[in-house]
Backbone bond lengths (Angstrom), bond angles and torsions (degrees), N, CA, C in turn:
res aa  C-N    CA-C-N  psi(-1)  N-CA   C-N-CA  omega(-1)  CA-C   N-CA-C  phi
1 M - - - 1.444 - - 1.528 110.26 -
2 S 1.285 115.73 148.17 1.453 120.73 178.28 1.525 110.39 -78.18
3 G 1.328 116.28 136.04 1.457 121.07 176.49 1.516 115.33 83.99
4 V 1.319 118.52 -0.05 1.460 121.51 179.68 1.528 107.80 -96.86
5 R 1.337 115.27 126.87 1.471 120.26 177.50 1.515 108.14 -104.97
6 A 1.314 115.78 138.24 1.459 119.78 -178.55 1.525 109.68 -141.21
7 A 1.316 115.20 148.13 1.458 121.82 172.31 1.528 106.66 -99.75
8 T 1.303 116.77 123.23 1.460 120.06 -177.69 1.522 110.54 -128.08
9 V 1.317 113.92 153.75 1.460 122.26 175.86 1.521 107.10 -130.42
10 V 1.315 115.70 133.60 1.463 121.31 178.37 1.528 107.91 -118.69
11 V 1.331 115.82 126.30 1.458 120.96 179.24 1.526 107.83 -123.44
12 G 1.309 114.19 128.21 1.458 118.80 179.30 1.522 112.04 -94.18
13 F 1.316 114.93 149.14 1.462 120.88 172.86 1.523 107.02 -140.14
14 R 1.317 117.82 177.77 1.465 120.57 -173.55 1.522 114.01 -57.91
15 G 1.323 117.04 -32.76 1.459 118.81 -175.88 1.520 115.15 -98.59
16 G 1.329 118.89 0.66 1.464 119.78 -179.86 1.519 112.58 157.44
17 W 1.316 113.93 -142.33 1.465 120.87 -174.63 1.521 110.51 -134.61
18 V 1.318 115.71 150.15 1.468 121.60 172.68 1.529 106.61 -121.73
19 V 1.329 115.38 128.29 1.464 120.82 179.79 1.523 108.21 -118.12
20 A 1.346 116.27 130.52 1.467 121.70 176.00 1.520 107.53 -130.32
21 G 1.316 116.72 143.50 1.458 118.78 -179.27 1.517 111.91 -161.27
22 R 1.334 114.62 169.49 1.456 120.49 176.08 1.517 108.61 -152.27
23 S 1.299 114.62 159.65 1.461 121.52 179.53 1.521 110.19 -71.11
24 L 1.320 116.54 146.89 1.458 121.91 177.14 1.530 111.98 -93.10
25 R 1.323 118.49 4.25 1.457 122.20 -177.82 1.524 111.73 -56.96
26 L 1.338 117.57 -48.29 1.458 121.17 -178.91 1.534 111.51 -64.81
27 V 1.325 116.78 -40.09 1.466 121.07 178.66 1.523 109.99 -63.44
28 E 1.329 117.30 -42.23 1.458 121.03 179.55 1.521 111.36 -67.63
29 E 1.333 117.87 -36.45 1.470 120.75 176.43 1.527 110.60 -64.38
30 R 1.326 117.26 -41.63 1.469 120.58 178.94 1.527 111.01 -65.14
31 A 1.308 117.60 -38.88 1.467 121.02 178.07 1.530 110.14 -64.63
32 D 1.330 117.14 -40.84 1.469 120.64 177.23 1.527 110.84 -63.70
33 N 1.331 117.41 -41.27 1.467 120.95 178.13 1.527 111.09 -63.75
34 L 1.318 116.84 -40.61 1.460 120.81 179.03 1.525 110.84 -64.41
35 L 1.324 116.84 -40.33 1.460 120.69 177.16 1.522 110.90 -62.52
36 S 1.325 117.10 -42.27 1.464 121.01 178.66 1.529 110.95 -63.36
37 L 1.326 117.26 -43.03 1.464 120.79 177.92 1.524 111.98 -64.00
38 A 1.312 117.18 -41.02 1.465 120.81 179.10 1.529 110.30 -64.51
39 L 1.318 117.32 -41.35 1.465 121.27 178.48 1.523 110.80 -65.00
40 A 1.318 117.45 -43.20 1.466 121.30 178.69 1.528 110.56 -63.71
41 G 1.309 118.59 -41.01 1.454 122.08 177.79 1.511 112.04 -64.92
42 W 1.334 116.83 -40.84 1.458 121.01 178.37 1.528 110.43 -63.72
43 L 1.335 116.55 -44.86 1.468 120.15 178.88 1.528 111.46 -63.64
44 A 1.330 117.54 -40.91 1.464 121.11 178.83 1.537 110.01 -63.34
45 A 1.320 117.66 -41.27 1.462 120.94 178.31 1.528 110.81 -65.64
46 L 1.315 117.01 -39.58 1.460 121.57 178.80 1.522 111.28 -63.58
47 V 1.326 116.54 -47.03 1.463 120.96 179.28 1.528 110.17 -65.72
48 G 1.323 117.43 -43.16 1.457 120.99 179.26 1.518 111.89 -60.92
49 T 1.316 116.70 -41.77 1.464 120.74 178.53 1.525 110.68 -64.51
50 A 1.320 117.27 -43.59 1.463 121.03 178.91 1.530 110.57 -61.74
51 L 1.324 117.08 -41.93 1.460 120.03 178.89 1.526 112.04 -62.63
52 V 1.315 116.93 -42.84 1.466 120.62 179.49 1.525 110.65 -65.68
53 V 1.326 116.59 -42.73 1.467 120.02 -178.98 1.523 110.74 -61.31
54 F 1.313 117.85 -47.03 1.458 120.26 -176.96 1.528 112.42 -78.77
55 A 1.317 118.41 -27.21 1.466 120.91 177.89 1.534 111.25 -72.18
56 T 1.314 116.95 -30.61 1.458 120.00 -179.69 1.527 112.25 -91.46
57 G 1.307 117.43 -0.43 1.459 120.92 178.34 1.514 113.93 77.67
58 L 1.306 117.79 20.92 1.464 121.02 178.94 1.523 111.94 -95.72
59 G 1.308 116.06 25.27 1.461 121.54 -179.32 1.522 111.82 -69.38
60 P 1.312 118.22 -173.59 1.468 122.64 -175.86 1.533 113.87 -59.39
61 R 1.326 119.29 -37.78 1.471 120.46 -177.62 1.528 111.59 -65.51
62 R 1.305 116.69 -43.28 1.470 119.44 -178.28 1.523 111.25 -66.60
63 L 1.311 117.02 -35.31 1.450 119.61 179.01 1.516 111.06 -68.16
64 E 1.339 118.57 -32.92 1.462 121.94 178.77 1.534 111.00 -68.93
65 E 1.324 118.29 -29.32 1.458 122.57 -178.13 1.526 112.25 -70.95
66 R 1.291 117.72 -21.33 1.478 120.53 -176.57 1.500 112.15 -72.89
C-alpha cells in the first residue's frame, strides 16, 4: 500500500524465507506524543523561571542597578 510504513525482518533458512513485520503507525504516534510532552515541559519550565525571576525582583532593572 502507498504511504504505509512498516518495520520488517527477513530470516532465511534452508527451505526458504520467513518475513515478520508490523506497522510503524503506533511508534510514530508515541514519538509525536513524546515531542508534545517535551515541548509542554519546556514551556512550563520557561514560564516558571520567568515567574520566579520577576517575583523575586531579579528582573532587568535590578540587574542594571548592580
